[in-house]
Biopython code that builds the backbone (N, CA, C, O; Angstrom):
import numpy as np
from Bio.PDB.StructureBuilder import StructureBuilder

atoms = [
    (1, "UNK", "N", (-28.127, -114.175, 61.086)),
    (1, "UNK", "CA", (-26.946, -113.595, 60.469)),
    (1, "UNK", "C", (-27.337, -112.408, 59.592)),
    (1, "UNK", "O", (-26.544, -111.493, 59.376)),
    (2, "UNK", "N", (-28.551, -112.438, 59.099)),
    (2, "UNK", "CA", (-29.006, -111.322, 58.266)),
    (2, "UNK", "C", (-29.080, -110.028, 59.088)),
    (2, "UNK", "O", (-28.764, -108.951, 58.580)),
    (3, "UNK", "N", (-29.495, -110.134, 60.349)),
    (3, "UNK", "CA", (-29.535, -108.955, 61.229)),
    (3, "UNK", "C", (-28.131, -108.397, 61.439)),
    (3, "UNK", "O", (-27.935, -107.181, 61.457)),
    (4, "UNK", "N", (-27.159, -109.286, 61.597)),
    (4, "UNK", "CA", (-25.763, -108.868, 61.784)),
    (4, "UNK", "C", (-25.273, -108.134, 60.540)),
    (4, "UNK", "O", (-24.653, -107.075, 60.644)),
    (5, "UNK", "N", (-25.548, -108.692, 59.374)),
    (5, "UNK", "CA", (-25.116, -108.071, 58.116)),
    (5, "UNK", "C", (-25.740, -106.687, 57.944)),
    (5, "UNK", "O", (-25.065, -105.744, 57.532)),
    (6, "UNK", "N", (-27.021, -106.571, 58.259)),
    (6, "UNK", "CA", (-27.706, -105.274, 58.130)),
    (6, "UNK", "C", (-27.126, -104.243, 59.092)),
    (6, "UNK", "O", (-26.983, -103.071, 58.741)),
    (7, "UNK", "N", (-26.794, -104.681, 60.306)),
    (7, "UNK", "CA", (-26.220, -103.743, 61.292)),
    (7, "UNK", "C", (-24.818, -103.308, 60.881)),
    (7, "UNK", "O", (-24.470, -102.135, 61.011)),
    (8, "UNK", "N", (-24.013, -104.244, 60.385)),
    (8, "UNK", "CA", (-22.685, -103.883, 59.860)),
    (8, "UNK", "C", (-22.825, -102.861, 58.735)),
    (8, "UNK", "O", (-22.086, -101.878, 58.677)),
    (9, "UNK", "N", (-23.774, -103.103, 57.851)),
    (9, "UNK", "CA", (-23.978, -102.199, 56.707)),
    (9, "UNK", "C", (-24.420, -100.817, 57.186)),
    (9, "UNK", "O", (-24.013, -99.799, 56.626)),
    (10, "UNK", "N", (-25.242, -100.788, 58.208)),
    (10, "UNK", "CA", (-25.764, -99.518, 58.722)),
    (10, "UNK", "C", (-24.654, -98.667, 59.346)),
    (10, "UNK", "O", (-24.596, -97.460, 59.109)),
    (11, "UNK", "N", (-23.771, -99.288, 60.142)),
    (11, "UNK", "CA", (-22.770, -98.513, 60.884)),
    (11, "UNK", "C", (-21.494, -98.246, 60.091)),
    (11, "UNK", "O", (-20.735, -97.342, 60.438)),
    (12, "UNK", "N", (-21.245, -99.017, 59.035)),
    (12, "UNK", "CA", (-20.012, -98.856, 58.267)),
    (12, "UNK", "C", (-20.130, -97.678, 57.304)),
    (12, "UNK", "O", (-21.161, -97.487, 56.660)),
    (13, "UNK", "N", (-19.062, -96.897, 57.218)),
    (13, "UNK", "CA", (-19.042, -95.762, 56.289)),
    (13, "UNK", "C", (-18.803, -96.263, 54.863)),
    (13, "UNK", "O", (-18.144, -97.285, 54.674)),
    (14, "UNK", "N", (-19.329, -95.558, 53.859)),
    (14, "UNK", "CA", (-19.111, -95.955, 52.462)),
    (14, "UNK", "C", (-17.614, -96.039, 52.134)),
    (14, "UNK", "O", (-16.826, -95.180, 52.530)),
    (15, "UNK", "N", (-17.250, -97.086, 51.408)),
    (15, "UNK", "CA", (-15.863, -97.283, 51.009)),
    (15, "UNK", "C", (-15.041, -98.079, 52.015)),
    (15, "UNK", "O", (-13.912, -98.469, 51.718)),
    (16, "UNK", "N", (-15.592, -98.325, 53.202)),
    (16, "UNK", "CA", (-14.855, -99.059, 54.244)),
    (16, "UNK", "C", (-15.110, -100.558, 54.118)),
    (16, "UNK", "O", (-15.994, -100.999, 53.383)),
    (17, "UNK", "N", (-14.308, -101.328, 54.856)),
    (17, "UNK", "CA", (-14.308, -102.782, 54.728)),
    (17, "UNK", "C", (-14.784, -103.483, 55.998)),
    (17, "UNK", "O", (-14.727, -102.937, 57.099)),
    (18, "UNK", "N", (-15.250, -104.695, 55.802)),
    (18, "UNK", "CA", (-15.694, -105.570, 56.880)),
    (18, "UNK", "C", (-15.152, -106.965, 56.557)),
    (18, "UNK", "O", (-15.253, -107.414, 55.415)),
    (19, "UNK", "N", (-14.579, -107.651, 57.546)),
    (19, "UNK", "CA", (-14.037, -108.992, 57.315)),
    (19, "UNK", "C", (-14.729, -109.997, 58.232)),
    (19, "UNK", "O", (-14.954, -109.722, 59.411)),
    (20, "UNK", "N", (-15.060, -111.146, 57.688)),
    (20, "UNK", "CA", (-15.720, -112.215, 58.434)),
    (20, "UNK", "C", (-14.950, -113.511, 58.180)),
    (20, "UNK", "O", (-14.735, -113.896, 57.031)),
    (21, "UNK", "N", (-14.532, -114.186, 59.266)),
    (21, "UNK", "CA", (-13.870, -115.488, 59.155)),
    (21, "UNK", "C", (-14.897, -116.556, 59.493)),
    (21, "UNK", "O", (-15.434, -116.580, 60.600)),
    (22, "UNK", "N", (-15.171, -117.440, 58.537)),
    (22, "UNK", "CA", (-16.207, -118.462, 58.702)),
    (22, "UNK", "C", (-15.692, -119.824, 58.277)),
    (22, "UNK", "O", (-14.951, -119.959, 57.303)),
    (23, "UNK", "N", (-16.100, -120.816, 59.026)),
    (23, "UNK", "CA", (-15.800, -122.195, 58.666)),
    (23, "UNK", "C", (-17.086, -122.925, 58.311)),
    (23, "UNK", "O", (-18.183, -122.450, 58.604)),
    (24, "UNK", "N", (-16.943, -124.062, 57.690)),
    (24, "UNK", "CA", (-18.088, -124.899, 57.345)),
    (24, "UNK", "C", (-18.172, -126.038, 58.359)),
    (24, "UNK", "O", (-17.297, -126.181, 59.212)),
    (25, "UNK", "N", (-19.214, -126.836, 58.264)),
    (25, "UNK", "CA", (-19.391, -127.932, 59.211)),
    (25, "UNK", "C", (-20.051, -129.114, 58.510)),
    (25, "UNK", "O", (-20.349, -129.062, 57.317)),
    (26, "UNK", "N", (-20.267, -130.158, 59.260)),
    (26, "UNK", "CA", (-20.991, -131.326, 58.755)),
    (26, "UNK", "C", (-22.166, -131.616, 59.685)),
    (26, "UNK", "O", (-22.087, -131.421, 60.898)),
    (27, "UNK", "N", (-23.236, -132.079, 59.092)),
    (27, "UNK", "CA", (-24.396, -132.527, 59.858)),
    (27, "UNK", "C", (-24.867, -133.820, 59.214)),
    (27, "UNK", "O", (-25.162, -133.859, 58.020)),
    (28, "UNK", "N", (-24.934, -134.876, 60.011)),
    (28, "UNK", "CA", (-25.320, -136.205, 59.503)),
    (28, "UNK", "C", (-24.435, -136.639, 58.336)),
    (28, "UNK", "O", (-24.917, -137.164, 57.332)),
    (29, "UNK", "N", (-23.135, -136.409, 58.491)),
    (29, "UNK", "CA", (-22.113, -136.771, 57.491)),
    (29, "UNK", "C", (-22.213, -135.978, 56.190)),
    (29, "UNK", "O", (-21.520, -136.293, 55.222)),
    (30, "UNK", "N", (-23.055, -134.968, 56.156)),
    (30, "UNK", "CA", (-23.213, -134.154, 54.949)),
    (30, "UNK", "C", (-22.595, -132.784, 55.164)),
    (30, "UNK", "O", (-22.753, -132.186, 56.228)),
    (31, "UNK", "N", (-21.897, -132.292, 54.163)),
    (31, "UNK", "CA", (-21.207, -131.002, 54.210)),
    (31, "UNK", "C", (-22.222, -129.862, 54.237)),
    (31, "UNK", "O", (-23.130, -129.819, 53.406)),
    (32, "UNK", "N", (-22.073, -128.945, 55.181)),
    (32, "UNK", "CA", (-22.956, -127.783, 55.306)),
    (32, "UNK", "C", (-22.136, -126.525, 55.011)),
    (32, "UNK", "O", (-21.309, -126.139, 55.838)),
    (33, "UNK", "N", (-22.332, -125.886, 53.878)),
    (33, "UNK", "CA", (-21.519, -124.723, 53.497)),
    (33, "UNK", "C", (-21.967, -123.441, 54.205)),
    (33, "UNK", "O", (-22.504, -122.534, 53.569)),
    (34, "UNK", "N", (-21.746, -123.369, 55.510)),
    (34, "UNK", "CA", (-22.152, -122.200, 56.299)),
    (34, "UNK", "C", (-21.503, -120.920, 55.795)),
    (34, "UNK", "O", (-22.142, -119.869, 55.753)),
    (35, "UNK", "N", (-20.244, -121.007, 55.414)),
    (35, "UNK", "CA", (-19.516, -119.812, 54.967)),
    (35, "UNK", "C", (-20.211, -119.175, 53.764)),
    (35, "UNK", "O", (-20.371, -117.955, 53.712)),
    (36, "UNK", "N", (-20.617, -119.986, 52.811)),
    (36, "UNK", "CA", (-21.258, -119.429, 51.613)),
    (36, "UNK", "C", (-22.656, -118.900, 51.915)),
    (36, "UNK", "O", (-23.116, -117.959, 51.267)),
    (37, "UNK", "N", (-23.331, -119.493, 52.889)),
    (37, "UNK", "CA", (-24.641, -118.978, 53.291)),
    (37, "UNK", "C", (-24.489, -117.601, 53.937)),
    (37, "UNK", "O", (-25.307, -116.709, 53.713)),
    (38, "UNK", "N", (-23.435, -117.435, 54.739)),
    (38, "UNK", "CA", (-23.162, -116.130, 55.369)),
    (38, "UNK", "C", (-22.790, -115.111, 54.292)),
    (38, "UNK", "O", (-23.267, -113.977, 54.316)),
    (39, "UNK", "N", (-21.938, -115.517, 53.347)),
    (39, "UNK", "CA", (-21.547, -114.622, 52.263)),
    (39, "UNK", "C", (-22.782, -114.151, 51.492)),
    (39, "UNK", "O", (-22.893, -112.976, 51.145)),
    (40, "UNK", "N", (-23.691, -115.060, 51.232)),
    (40, "UNK", "CA", (-24.921, -114.743, 50.506)),
    (40, "UNK", "C", (-25.734, -113.668, 51.240)),
    (40, "UNK", "O", (-26.287, -112.767, 50.609)),
    (41, "UNK", "N", (-25.804, -113.765, 52.562)),
    (41, "UNK", "CA", (-26.554, -112.783, 53.375)),
    (41, "UNK", "C", (-25.921, -111.398, 53.275)),
    (41, "UNK", "O", (-26.625, -110.396, 53.142)),
    (42, "UNK", "N", (-24.590, -111.345, 53.340)),
    (42, "UNK", "CA", (-23.899, -110.055, 53.268)),
    (42, "UNK", "C", (-24.071, -109.425, 51.889)),
    (42, "UNK", "O", (-24.258, -108.213, 51.784)),
    (43, "UNK", "N", (-24.011, -110.229, 50.837)),
    (43, "UNK", "CA", (-24.199, -109.713, 49.477)),
    (43, "UNK", "C", (-25.626, -109.210, 49.291)),
    (43, "UNK", "O", (-25.849, -108.181, 48.653)),
    (44, "UNK", "N", (-26.584, -109.934, 49.845)),
    (44, "UNK", "CA", (-27.995, -109.540, 49.759)),
    (44, "UNK", "C", (-28.234, -108.210, 50.464)),
    (44, "UNK", "O", (-29.097, -107.435, 50.051)),
    (45, "UNK", "N", (-27.475, -107.940, 51.527)),
    (45, "UNK", "CA", (-27.616, -106.704, 52.292)),
    (45, "UNK", "C", (-27.102, -105.494, 51.517)),
    (45, "UNK", "O", (-27.545, -104.371, 51.760)),
    (46, "UNK", "N", (-26.167, -105.712, 50.583)),
    (46, "UNK", "CA", (-25.657, -104.598, 49.791)),
    (46, "UNK", "C", (-24.145, -104.518, 49.748)),
    (46, "UNK", "O", (-23.592, -103.692, 49.021)),
    (47, "UNK", "N", (-23.463, -105.362, 50.514)),
    (47, "UNK", "CA", (-22.001, -105.386, 50.480)),
    (47, "UNK", "C", (-21.516, -105.948, 49.150)),
    (47, "UNK", "O", (-22.224, -106.720, 48.503)),
    (48, "UNK", "N", (-20.317, -105.562, 48.745)),
    (48, "UNK", "CA", (-19.639, -106.144, 47.588)),
    (48, "UNK", "C", (-18.498, -107.005, 48.128)),
    (48, "UNK", "O", (-17.819, -106.620, 49.080)),
    (49, "UNK", "N", (-18.292, -108.171, 47.513)),
    (49, "UNK", "CA", (-17.231, -109.076, 47.946)),
    (49, "UNK", "C", (-15.923, -108.647, 47.299)),
    (49, "UNK", "O", (-15.767, -108.742, 46.082)),
    (50, "UNK", "N", (-14.989, -108.177, 48.107)),
    (50, "UNK", "CA", (-13.676, -107.737, 47.616)),
    (50, "UNK", "C", (-12.751, -108.940, 47.446)),
    (50, "UNK", "O", (-12.087, -109.073, 46.418)),
    (51, "UNK", "N", (-12.708, -109.823, 48.461)),
    (51, "UNK", "CA", (-11.827, -111.004, 48.422)),
    (51, "UNK", "C", (-12.455, -112.166, 49.168)),
    (51, "UNK", "O", (-13.246, -111.970, 50.091)),
    (52, "UNK", "N", (-12.100, -113.369, 48.767)),
    (52, "UNK", "CA", (-12.398, -114.596, 49.507)),
    (52, "UNK", "C", (-11.061, -115.291, 49.714)),
    (52, "UNK", "O", (-10.546, -115.942, 48.805)),
    (53, "UNK", "N", (-10.507, -115.154, 50.897)),
    (53, "UNK", "CA", (-9.204, -115.736, 51.215)),
    (53, "UNK", "C", (-9.457, -117.060, 51.920)),
    (53, "UNK", "O", (-10.166, -117.103, 52.926)),
    (54, "UNK", "N", (-8.888, -118.129, 51.406)),
    (54, "UNK", "CA", (-9.069, -119.442, 52.011)),
    (54, "UNK", "C", (-7.898, -119.704, 52.956)),
    (54, "UNK", "O", (-6.738, -119.747, 52.545)),
    (55, "UNK", "N", (-8.233, -119.875, 54.221)),
    (55, "UNK", "CA", (-7.233, -120.090, 55.275)),
    (55, "UNK", "C", (-7.192, -121.580, 55.600)),
    (55, "UNK", "O", (-8.183, -122.169, 56.031)),
    (56, "UNK", "N", (-6.027, -122.166, 55.382)),
    (56, "UNK", "CA", (-5.841, -123.572, 55.707)),
    (56, "UNK", "C", (-5.627, -123.727, 57.197)),
    (56, "UNK", "O", (-4.940, -122.907, 57.806)),
    (57, "UNK", "N", (-6.191, -124.749, 57.794)),
    (57, "UNK", "CA", (-6.044, -124.961, 59.229)),
    (57, "UNK", "C", (-4.919, -125.954, 59.494)),
    (57, "UNK", "O", (-4.888, -127.058, 58.949)),
    (58, "UNK", "N", (-3.999, -125.524, 60.347)),
    (58, "UNK", "CA", (-2.886, -126.374, 60.752)),
    (58, "UNK", "C", (-2.973, -126.627, 62.257)),
    (58, "UNK", "O", (-3.561, -125.832, 62.990)),
    (59, "UNK", "N", (-2.396, -127.714, 62.707)),
    (59, "UNK", "CA", (-2.260, -128.017, 64.133)),
    (59, "UNK", "C", (-3.574, -127.962, 64.900)),
    (59, "UNK", "O", (-3.627, -127.451, 66.018)),
    (60, "UNK", "N", (-4.609, -128.478, 64.310)),
    (60, "UNK", "CA", (-5.902, -128.525, 64.987)),
    (60, "UNK", "C", (-5.831, -129.603, 66.072)),
    (60, "UNK", "O", (-5.502, -130.751, 65.775)),
    (61, "UNK", "N", (-6.130, -129.253, 67.309)),
    (61, "UNK", "CA", (-6.007, -130.199, 68.428)),
    (61, "UNK", "C", (-6.919, -131.409, 68.267)),
    (61, "UNK", "O", (-6.567, -132.507, 68.699)),
    (62, "UNK", "N", (-8.059, -131.231, 67.665)),
    (62, "UNK", "CA", (-9.011, -132.327, 67.517)),
    (62, "UNK", "C", (-8.698, -133.220, 66.320)),
    (62, "UNK", "O", (-9.333, -134.259, 66.141)),
    (63, "UNK", "N", (-7.729, -132.826, 65.504)),
    (63, "UNK", "CA", (-7.462, -133.552, 64.257)),
    (63, "UNK", "C", (-7.136, -135.021, 64.513)),
    (63, "UNK", "O", (-7.646, -135.890, 63.807)),
    (64, "UNK", "N", (-6.297, -135.318, 65.507)),
    (64, "UNK", "CA", (-5.931, -136.702, 65.790)),
    (64, "UNK", "C", (-7.135, -137.579, 66.038)),
    (64, "UNK", "O", (-7.224, -138.688, 65.510)),
    (65, "UNK", "N", (-8.057, -137.090, 66.834)),
    (65, "UNK", "CA", (-9.292, -137.811, 67.130)),
    (65, "UNK", "C", (-10.125, -137.997, 65.865)),
    (65, "UNK", "O", (-10.625, -139.090, 65.600)),
    (66, "UNK", "N", (-10.271, -136.932, 65.089)),
    (66, "UNK", "CA", (-11.156, -136.958, 63.928)),
    (66, "UNK", "C", (-10.578, -137.701, 62.730)),
    (66, "UNK", "O", (-11.332, -138.139, 61.862)),
    (67, "UNK", "N", (-9.259, -137.852, 62.662)),
    (67, "UNK", "CA", (-8.670, -138.606, 61.539)),
    (67, "UNK", "C", (-9.203, -140.027, 61.541)),
    (67, "UNK", "O", (-9.639, -140.537, 60.509)),
    (68, "UNK", "N", (-9.168, -140.667, 62.709)),
    (68, "UNK", "CA", (-9.672, -142.042, 62.798)),
    (68, "UNK", "C", (-11.186, -142.097, 62.597)),
    (68, "UNK", "O", (-11.696, -142.992, 61.922)),
    (69, "UNK", "N", (-11.903, -141.135, 63.184)),
    (69, "UNK", "CA", (-13.359, -141.095, 63.030)),
    (69, "UNK", "C", (-13.741, -140.925, 61.555)),
    (69, "UNK", "O", (-14.674, -141.566, 61.071)),
    (70, "UNK", "N", (-13.012, -140.056, 60.848)),
    (70, "UNK", "CA", (-13.344, -139.795, 59.446)),
    (70, "UNK", "C", (-13.105, -141.036, 58.584)),
    (70, "UNK", "O", (-13.853, -141.300, 57.642)),
    (71, "UNK", "N", (-12.074, -141.780, 58.909)),
    (71, "UNK", "CA", (-11.823, -143.015, 58.155)),
    (71, "UNK", "C", (-12.912, -144.046, 58.421)),
    (71, "UNK", "O", (-13.392, -144.710, 57.502)),
    (72, "UNK", "N", (-13.296, -144.172, 59.685)),
    (72, "UNK", "CA", (-14.342, -145.137, 60.039)),
    (72, "UNK", "C", (-15.686, -144.771, 59.431)),
    (72, "UNK", "O", (-16.414, -145.646, 58.963)),
    (73, "UNK", "N", (-16.022, -143.488, 59.432)),
    (73, "UNK", "CA", (-17.328, -143.031, 58.963)),
    (73, "UNK", "C", (-17.320, -142.633, 57.484)),
    (73, "UNK", "O", (-18.357, -142.260, 56.937)),
    (74, "UNK", "N", (-16.153, -142.712, 56.838)),
    (74, "UNK", "CA", (-16.025, -142.437, 55.406)),
    (74, "UNK", "C", (-16.407, -140.992, 55.032)),
    (74, "UNK", "O", (-17.258, -140.777, 54.169)),
    (75, "UNK", "N", (-15.766, -139.999, 55.693)),
    (75, "UNK", "CA", (-15.932, -138.606, 55.285)),
    (75, "UNK", "C", (-14.598, -137.888, 55.410)),
    (75, "UNK", "O", (-13.732, -138.303, 56.181)),
    (76, "UNK", "N", (-14.435, -136.817, 54.655)),
    (76, "UNK", "CA", (-13.202, -136.046, 54.662)),
    (76, "UNK", "C", (-13.258, -134.959, 55.724)),
    (76, "UNK", "O", (-14.327, -134.428, 56.023)),
    (77, "UNK", "N", (-12.106, -134.632, 56.291)),
    (77, "UNK", "CA", (-12.032, -133.550, 57.260)),
    (77, "UNK", "C", (-12.122, -132.206, 56.549)),
    (77, "UNK", "O", (-11.660, -132.062, 55.417)),
    (78, "UNK", "N", (-12.713, -131.235, 57.211)),
    (78, "UNK", "CA", (-12.771, -129.876, 56.682)),
    (78, "UNK", "C", (-11.562, -129.145, 57.249)),
    (78, "UNK", "O", (-11.505, -128.871, 58.448)),
    (79, "UNK", "N", (-10.613, -128.835, 56.407)),
    (79, "UNK", "CA", (-9.338, -128.283, 56.868)),
    (79, "UNK", "C", (-9.118, -126.859, 56.370)),
    (79, "UNK", "O", (-7.983, -126.463, 56.105)),
    (80, "UNK", "N", (-10.196, -126.090, 56.240)),
    (80, "UNK", "CA", (-10.050, -124.706, 55.773)),
    (80, "UNK", "C", (-11.183, -123.840, 56.320)),
    (80, "UNK", "O", (-12.214, -124.344, 56.767)),
    (81, "UNK", "N", (-10.969, -122.550, 56.274)),
    (81, "UNK", "CA", (-11.978, -121.553, 56.605)),
    (81, "UNK", "C", (-11.921, -120.470, 55.536)),
    (81, "UNK", "O", (-10.925, -120.342, 54.824)),
    (82, "UNK", "N", (-12.981, -119.703, 55.430)),
    (82, "UNK", "CA", (-13.040, -118.606, 54.469)),
    (82, "UNK", "C", (-12.951, -117.277, 55.199)),
    (82, "UNK", "O", (-13.664, -117.051, 56.177)),
    (83, "UNK", "N", (-12.080, -116.403, 54.728)),
    (83, "UNK", "CA", (-12.010, -115.035, 55.218)),
    (83, "UNK", "C", (-12.599, -114.153, 54.125)),
    (83, "UNK", "O", (-11.952, -113.874, 53.116)),
    (84, "UNK", "N", (-13.837, -113.720, 54.342)),
    (84, "UNK", "CA", (-14.522, -112.873, 53.374)),
    (84, "UNK", "C", (-14.223, -111.413, 53.701)),
    (84, "UNK", "O", (-14.385, -110.979, 54.842)),
    (85, "UNK", "N", (-13.788, -110.662, 52.697)),
    (85, "UNK", "CA", (-13.564, -109.237, 52.835)),
    (85, "UNK", "C", (-14.652, -108.530, 52.014)),
    (85, "UNK", "O", (-14.682, -108.619, 50.787)),
    (86, "UNK", "N", (-15.538, -107.828, 52.722)),
    (86, "UNK", "CA", (-16.631, -107.100, 52.083)),
    (86, "UNK", "C", (-16.353, -105.612, 52.106)),
    (86, "UNK", "O", (-15.665, -105.109, 52.994)),
    (87, "UNK", "N", (-16.891, -104.917, 51.128)),
    (87, "UNK", "CA", (-16.765, -103.459, 51.086)),
    (87, "UNK", "C", (-18.155, -102.841, 50.905)),
    (87, "UNK", "O", (-18.972, -103.311, 50.114)),
    (88, "UNK", "N", (-18.386, -101.776, 51.666)),
    (88, "UNK", "CA", (-19.625, -101.033, 51.496)),
    (88, "UNK", "C", (-19.360, -99.964, 50.447)),
    (88, "UNK", "O", (-18.488, -99.114, 50.629)),
    (89, "UNK", "N", (-20.096, -100.001, 49.373)),
    (89, "UNK", "CA", (-19.915, -99.053, 48.272)),
    (89, "UNK", "C", (-20.794, -97.831, 48.494)),
    (89, "UNK", "O", (-20.789, -96.911, 47.676)),
]
sb = StructureBuilder()
sb.init_structure("model")
sb.init_model(0)
sb.init_chain("A")
sb.init_seg("    ")
for serial, (resi, resn, name, xyz) in enumerate(atoms, 1):
    if name == "N":
        sb.init_residue(resn, " ", resi, " ")
    sb.init_atom(name, np.array(xyz, "f"), 0.0, 1.0, " ", f" {name:<3s}", serial, name[0])
structure = sb.get_structure()
């Protein structure tokens, strides 16, 4: 992802924006904050974070299946994604 961030930074003109929609995941019942790891890479590259818009997920087709699984396995569903708006200064 760092290569992607560097390439975006290279081709984007100063003052322009870049948006990334990222969701998080779970591994071995543990929450993995992928979105924040991606945000960290973009900030390290030189982008400034203009906004972090949290998008709630509705009507997810897999939700019915995962509702029962989450109750059985004792974990909460991840029902949001992050829309990061970066600006090249």
